[in-house]
Each structure stands twice: as structure tokens, then as C-alpha cells.
C-alpha positions as CSV (number, residue, x, y, z in Angstrom):
1,M,124.3,142.7,155.1
2,F,127.9,141.5,156.3
3,F,128.5,142.2,159.9
4,I,131.9,142.6,161.7
5,A,133.3,141.0,164.7
6,V,136.9,140.6,164.7
7,R,139.7,143.3,164.9
8,S,142.8,142.2,162.4
9,V,142.2,141.2,158.7
10,S,145.5,141.7,157.8
11,T,147.1,138.3,158.1
12,A,146.5,136.5,155.2
13,I,144.5,133.3,155.2
14,D,146.0,130.1,154.9
15,S,145.1,127.4,153.1
16,V,143.2,127.6,149.4
17,A,142.3,131.1,149.3
18,A,142.3,132.2,145.7
19,V,141.3,135.6,144.2
20,S,138.1,136.3,142.3
21,G,139.3,137.2,138.9
22,F,138.2,140.3,138.9
23,D,140.3,141.5,136.0
24,E,138.5,139.0,133.7
25,M,135.2,140.1,135.2
26,V,135.8,144.0,134.3
27,I,137.0,143.2,130.9
28,G,135.0,143.1,127.8
29,P,131.4,144.1,127.0
30,Q,130.0,140.6,126.7
31,R,129.4,139.3,130.5
32,K,127.0,142.0,131.6
33,Y,124.8,140.4,134.2
34,Y,125.9,139.0,137.5
35,F,123.3,137.3,139.9
36,L,124.5,136.7,143.7
37,G,122.6,134.5,145.5
38,G,122.5,131.8,148.5
39,K,121.5,131.1,152.2
40,G,119.9,133.9,154.0
41,G,122.0,136.0,156.3
42,V,125.3,135.4,154.3
43,G,126.3,138.6,153.3
44,K,124.6,138.5,149.7
45,T,123.6,141.9,149.5
46,S,127.2,143.5,150.7
47,C,128.8,141.6,148.6
48,A,126.5,142.6,145.2
49,A,126.5,146.5,146.3
50,S,130.6,146.1,146.4
51,L,130.6,144.4,143.3
52,A,128.6,147.0,141.8
53,V,130.9,149.8,143.5
54,K,133.9,147.9,142.0
55,F,132.4,147.7,138.5
56,A,131.3,151.4,138.5
57,D,134.9,152.5,140.1
58,Y,136.7,150.6,137.0
59,G,134.6,152.9,134.7
60,H,131.6,150.6,134.0
61,P,128.3,152.3,134.5
62,T,126.4,149.9,136.5
63,I,122.8,149.2,137.9
64,V,122.5,147.1,141.2
65,I,119.4,145.8,141.8
66,S,117.8,144.2,144.7
67,T,114.9,141.6,143.5
68,D,114.7,140.0,147.4
69,P,111.3,141.0,148.8
70,A,113.2,141.4,152.1
71,H,115.2,144.3,150.9
72,S,118.4,145.3,152.6
73,L,120.1,147.5,149.5
74,S,119.1,150.7,151.1
75,D,120.9,149.9,154.3
76,S,124.1,148.7,152.4
77,F,124.4,152.2,150.8
78,A,123.0,154.1,153.4
79,Q,120.5,155.5,151.0
80,D,116.7,155.3,150.4
81,L,116.3,153.4,147.3
82,T,112.6,152.6,147.4
83,G,110.1,153.7,145.0
84,G,110.8,151.6,142.0
85,S,112.6,153.8,140.4
86,L,117.1,154.3,139.6
87,V,118.4,156.1,142.2
88,P,122.0,157.4,141.6
89,I,124.8,156.7,144.0
90,E,127.4,159.4,145.0
91,G,131.0,159.2,145.0
92,L,132.3,157.2,142.3
93,N,134.1,157.7,139.0
94,S,131.3,156.2,137.0
95,P,127.3,156.5,137.2
96,L,126.0,153.8,139.5
97,F,122.4,153.6,140.2
98,A,120.6,151.5,142.8
99,L,116.9,149.9,142.8
100,E,114.8,148.1,145.1
101,I,111.9,146.6,143.2
102,D,108.4,146.5,144.9
103,P,106.6,143.6,143.4
104,E,103.5,144.5,144.6
105,K,103.4,147.4,142.2
106,A,104.1,145.3,139.2
107,K,101.4,142.8,140.1
108,E,98.9,145.7,140.6
109,D,99.6,147.2,137.0
110,I,99.1,143.2,135.7
111,R,95.6,142.7,137.8
112,S,94.4,146.1,136.5
113,A,95.5,145.2,132.7
114,N,93.7,141.8,133.3
115,K,90.2,143.4,134.4
116,K,90.4,145.4,131.3
117,I,90.6,142.8,129.3
118,D,88.5,140.2,130.8
119,G,85.5,142.7,130.8
120,G,86.0,143.7,127.1
121,A,84.5,143.0,123.9
122,A,84.8,139.4,123.9
123,K,82.0,139.2,127.0
124,D,80.0,141.5,124.8
125,F,80.2,139.0,121.9
126,M,79.3,136.1,124.3
127,N,76.5,137.5,125.8
128,S,75.0,139.2,122.3
129,M,75.2,135.1,121.4
130,G,73.0,133.8,124.4
131,L,76.3,132.5,125.6
132,G,76.4,134.8,129.0
133,M,76.9,131.9,131.1
134,L,79.7,130.3,129.4
135,A,81.3,134.1,129.5
136,D,81.0,134.1,132.9
137,Q,82.8,130.7,133.2
138,L,85.6,131.7,130.9
139,G,86.0,134.7,133.2
140,D,87.1,132.6,135.7
141,L,90.5,131.9,133.8
142,K,92.0,135.2,135.0
143,L,95.7,135.7,135.8
144,G,94.3,137.9,138.7
145,E,93.5,135.0,140.7
146,L,96.9,133.8,140.0
147,L,98.4,137.2,141.4
148,D,95.9,137.1,144.7
149,T,97.4,133.5,145.9
150,P,100.8,133.5,143.8
151,P,103.0,130.7,143.7
152,P,106.1,130.9,145.6
153,G,108.9,132.8,143.6
154,L,106.2,135.2,141.6
155,D,107.5,138.2,143.3
156,E,111.1,137.6,142.0
157,A,110.2,136.4,138.9
158,L,108.1,140.2,138.6
159,A,110.8,141.9,140.0
160,I,113.2,140.7,137.4
161,S,110.5,141.1,134.7
162,K,110.4,144.9,135.8
163,V,114.4,144.7,135.3
164,M,113.8,143.5,131.8
165,Q,112.1,146.9,130.7
166,F,115.3,148.6,132.0
167,V,117.6,146.2,129.9
168,E,115.5,146.4,126.8
169,S,114.8,150.3,126.8
170,P,117.3,152.5,124.8
171,Q,117.9,154.9,127.4
172,Y,119.9,152.0,129.5
173,S,122.0,150.5,127.0
174,M,124.9,153.0,128.4
175,F,125.2,150.4,131.3
176,S,127.6,147.9,130.6
177,R,127.0,146.0,134.0
178,I,124.0,144.7,135.6
179,V,124.4,143.2,139.3
180,F,121.5,141.3,140.8
181,D,121.0,140.9,144.7
182,T,118.7,137.7,144.6
183,A,116.2,136.5,147.2
184,P,117.3,133.3,149.6
185,T,118.3,129.9,147.8
186,G,114.3,128.5,148.2
187,H,113.2,131.7,146.3
188,T,116.1,131.6,143.8
189,L,115.4,128.1,142.8
190,R,111.6,128.4,142.6
191,L,112.2,131.6,140.1
192,L,114.3,129.3,137.9
193,S,111.2,127.1,137.1
194,L,108.7,129.5,137.2
195,P,109.0,131.0,134.0
196,D,108.1,127.5,132.4
197,F,105.0,127.3,134.4
198,L,104.1,131.0,133.7
199,D,104.7,130.2,130.2
200,A,102.3,127.3,130.2
201,S,99.6,129.0,131.8
202,L,99.5,132.3,130.4
203,G,99.8,130.8,127.0
204,K,96.9,129.1,127.2
205,I,94.9,132.4,128.9
206,M,96.1,134.3,126.1
207,K,95.3,131.8,123.2
208,L,91.6,131.5,124.5
209,K,91.6,135.7,124.7
210,Q,92.5,135.8,121.2
211,K,90.1,133.3,119.6
212,L,87.4,135.3,121.6
213,A,88.7,138.4,120.4
214,S,88.7,137.3,116.7
215,A,85.2,136.1,116.8
216,T,84.3,139.3,118.5
217,S,86.1,141.4,115.8
218,A,84.5,138.9,112.9
219,F,80.7,139.4,114.4
220,K,80.8,142.8,114.7
221,S,81.8,143.3,111.0
222,L,79.2,141.2,110.0
223,I,76.7,143.5,111.7
224,G,78.4,146.8,110.7
225,K,80.0,147.7,114.0
226,A,83.3,147.1,113.2
227,E,85.6,149.2,115.6
228,A,89.4,149.9,115.3
229,Q,91.8,147.6,116.8
230,Q,93.4,148.7,120.1
231,N,97.0,149.9,120.0
232,A,97.9,149.1,123.5
233,P,100.3,146.6,123.8
234,D,98.9,143.5,126.1
235,K,100.3,143.6,129.4
236,L,99.9,139.8,130.2
237,E,101.7,138.8,127.0
238,Q,104.4,141.3,127.7
239,L,104.5,139.5,131.2
240,R,104.8,136.0,129.2
241,E,107.7,137.4,126.8
242,R,109.6,138.8,129.8
243,M,109.8,135.6,131.7
244,A,110.9,133.8,128.8
245,K,113.5,136.2,128.3
246,V,114.4,136.0,132.3
247,R,114.8,132.2,131.6
248,D,117.2,132.8,128.8
249,L,119.0,135.5,130.4
250,F,119.6,132.9,133.4
251,R,121.1,130.4,131.1
252,D,123.2,132.4,128.8
253,S,127.0,131.8,129.5
254,N,128.2,134.7,127.5
255,S,126.4,137.3,129.3
256,T,125.5,135.9,132.6
257,E,126.9,134.9,135.6
258,F,125.7,133.4,139.1
259,V,127.8,133.9,141.9
260,I,127.1,131.6,144.7
261,V,127.6,133.1,148.1
262,T,127.8,131.2,151.5
263,I,129.6,131.1,154.8
264,P,131.8,128.6,156.5
265,T,129.4,126.2,158.5
266,V,128.4,123.0,157.6
267,M,124.6,123.8,157.0
268,A,125.6,126.7,154.7
269,I,128.0,124.5,152.7
270,N,125.9,121.5,152.2
271,E,122.9,124.2,151.2
272,S,125.3,125.8,148.7
273,S,125.9,122.4,147.0
274,R,122.4,121.7,146.4
275,L,122.2,125.3,145.1
276,H,125.0,124.5,142.4
277,A,123.5,121.3,141.6
278,S,119.8,123.0,140.9
279,L,121.6,125.8,138.9
280,R,123.6,123.2,136.8
281,K,120.4,121.2,136.2
282,E,119.2,124.4,134.8
283,C,121.8,125.0,132.9
284,V,122.6,128.5,135.0
285,P,126.3,129.1,134.8
286,V,128.2,129.4,137.7
287,Q,132.2,130.1,138.1
288,R,132.8,131.4,141.5
289,L,132.1,130.8,145.5
290,I,132.2,133.3,148.2
291,V,132.9,132.0,151.5
292,N,132.1,135.1,153.7
293,Q,132.9,136.0,157.3
294,I,136.3,134.0,157.8
295,L,137.8,134.4,160.7
296,P,141.5,135.6,160.6
297,L,144.2,133.7,162.6
298,S,144.4,134.8,166.0
299,T,147.3,136.1,167.7
300,S,145.7,135.9,171.0
301,D,144.6,133.1,173.9
302,C,140.9,133.6,172.6
303,K,139.5,130.1,173.1
304,F,136.5,130.9,171.2
305,C,138.3,132.2,168.2
306,M,140.8,129.5,168.2
307,T,137.8,127.0,168.2
308,K,135.5,128.8,165.7
309,R,138.2,129.2,162.9
310,K,138.8,125.2,163.3
311,E,135.2,124.9,162.4
312,Q,135.4,127.2,159.6
313,M,138.5,125.4,158.3
314,R,136.8,122.0,158.5
315,A,133.7,123.6,156.2
316,L,136.1,124.8,153.7
317,D,137.7,121.4,153.6
318,M,134.5,120.2,152.8
319,I,134.2,122.3,149.8
320,Q,137.2,121.0,148.5
321,K,135.8,117.4,148.6
322,D,132.4,118.3,147.5
323,P,131.7,117.5,143.9
324,E,129.5,120.3,143.2
325,L,131.8,123.1,144.6
326,A,135.3,121.8,144.6
327,N,135.7,123.1,140.8
328,L,134.3,126.7,141.5
329,R,136.8,129.7,142.0
330,L,137.0,129.9,146.0
331,I,136.6,133.5,146.9
332,Q,137.8,133.9,150.7
333,S,136.3,136.9,152.5
334,P,137.3,137.8,156.1
335,L,135.2,138.9,158.8
336,V,136.2,142.3,159.7
337,D,135.9,144.8,162.7
338,M,133.3,147.6,161.6
339,E,130.1,147.1,159.6
340,I,129.6,147.5,155.6
341,R,127.6,150.4,155.3
342,G,128.0,153.0,152.6
343,V,130.3,153.7,149.6
344,P,133.6,154.0,151.4
345,A,133.1,150.5,153.7
346,L,131.8,148.9,150.2
347,K,134.9,150.2,148.3
348,F,136.8,148.7,151.3
349,M,134.9,145.3,151.1
350,G,135.4,145.4,147.2
351,N,138.8,145.7,147.4
352,T,139.2,142.8,149.8
353,V,136.7,140.8,147.7
354,W,137.0,141.4,144.4
355,K,140.5,141.0,143.5
């Protein structure tokens, strides 16, 4: 969330402030996906929600999606967005829908699919050949165990995998902008490496299942018990394919942009620098850096305000000298005197940040 503390924001922020280049973001159909990420507590959700509102106001049918397990998108819009389905946001010129994804539901769906596969004809065939013990050992290769003790980042991966269903569905082709409110930095970095891990792990499991299924089919054909092939899609293979698409989506500079959100403190700037280095290594396109919650010039004798602003200016100076951040388009977002909650407040923030 984006919290407020200081009264006047009309005073222009000095030094190296730059506009976001929103005209570039709103024109053209090709760049459709915007991921906003960074350190926890820097205002990612408010920035993502305000960007989605701005896109919708400019005529783009838009979806804004939270993939952060600790959702706060409902708080930003002052609406209940839970339940795993798209919820319409009222009061805008074009359709805006929001969604908070429940990764536990996605994991449960995959667990159920895996149990059905592991308990199927392949095991019956192994038993009939006197290889029941081997079947039991092979049964240990279950995705369910991976889901019971998931590696860090799997929640977010499953959430974005769920989003891919919307992306791929023809009924959602009308949406020309999709904005992601992502989890804090550490989760995002693990998410970037997870598709390769799952691709390798699931690939081995799927190859084994296919071999056993082929052997079972051949055996039943020999003894006259051939059965019709199941037409139901394999959810494990679907997950693997979606993870690959997630990886490709992150890296496609034509359709995707990752926007780093931070605040003007030394710790946050250093973390943002490391985040950009990791994103660059993974070939994820980054153009913009939002520095949130900047104090305006004080017109009073408030010593705290003056001291705090000096600290913030030192942090902004760090950005100009940081080799990872210096070339990004800098967007300075002021600290304001109200809580950004609901569409009117998000419009106000959008007009302040996304110029």
C-alpha cells in the first residue's frame, strides 16, 4: 500500500525528476504485460493498481492481477477481489477487471490430477507383470510431494500459470493491457529460475509416465483388452508448458516490461540494484524505476522533514551513480496526505506518477 504523511505535494520535486513516458506505454498494441516488483512495503500494489486505472481511463480494456500470496489489491480498490475469478471495477471509461489468485487452489487441482495419473492403468500393468514393488517405487515420483513441500517461488509460479489460462483464452482476447502486482524481490527472483527447475523435473516425470502408459496400452492390446485413449488433457504437462510460457513472457521485450518500484532509502536502493542485475541476467526487459514516497520541499521549520528529505536526496543521488540503475527512466512519486484507496484516489495517484 501507499501511505501518506505530508500535506502539500504541489511543490515540484527538484533534481533529476523525469516523466514515466506514459504516452509511449499507452500507444500501440504490442507491449501488453507490465510486471511491477521490488522490495516489500514500497507501494507496488498502489503503483500497479493506479497504472491499471490509467490504462482503462485511456481506453484499454485492462486486467490487474495480484500474484503476491500476501494480497493487498482488494484494499487498494476497496473491493473484495478474492475467489480466483475476475471482478469488474466500476467507474471507468473502459473495462477494468481485478483478480487475487489463490495458489493453494491451483496446487490442489494439480494434486488431484497427479493422484488420478499415478493410480491408473500403468500401475495395474506393472502389478500384472509381477513388478508391483517397482510400481510402488515409481509411485514415489509424484508431483504431489513437490507441492506438499514446495520450493520457494512455486506459489507465484502457479499464480502466473493460472493467469496464462486467461491469456490463452479467446474470450479474454479483448484485454489489451495486463498489469501484475508481484511478490517482494526474493520471491520474484526465485520465480524467474523456477520454470527451468520445473521444466526439468516435470519433464522426467512425464517421460516416465508416457513410457509406462505406452507399455500398458501395448500389453492390453495383446490380451484383447485395449481401451479407448483418454482425451482429458494432462494437467501436469499443461503446468510444464505454462511454466515455459511464463519464462518466455518475462523475457519478451516486445510484449513485456518489468517496472521496479522502490523508496528513497539506502537499503531499498541497494536491493533495487541487485534486483535489476538479476533481471538483466535473466534477460527480463526493464526500462523504468519508480521511487515512491518522496517528501516535498518543506516550507516550515520541521527539522524532521528537512533531515528526512536530505537523506532521500542522498538516496536519489545513489541512483545516478549506480551502474545498474542510472540508465533507467526515473519516476519520482511524492508522499501525499491521504491513503490511496479506491478508484478516485488511484486516479489521483495515476495522474501524479504516470505522466
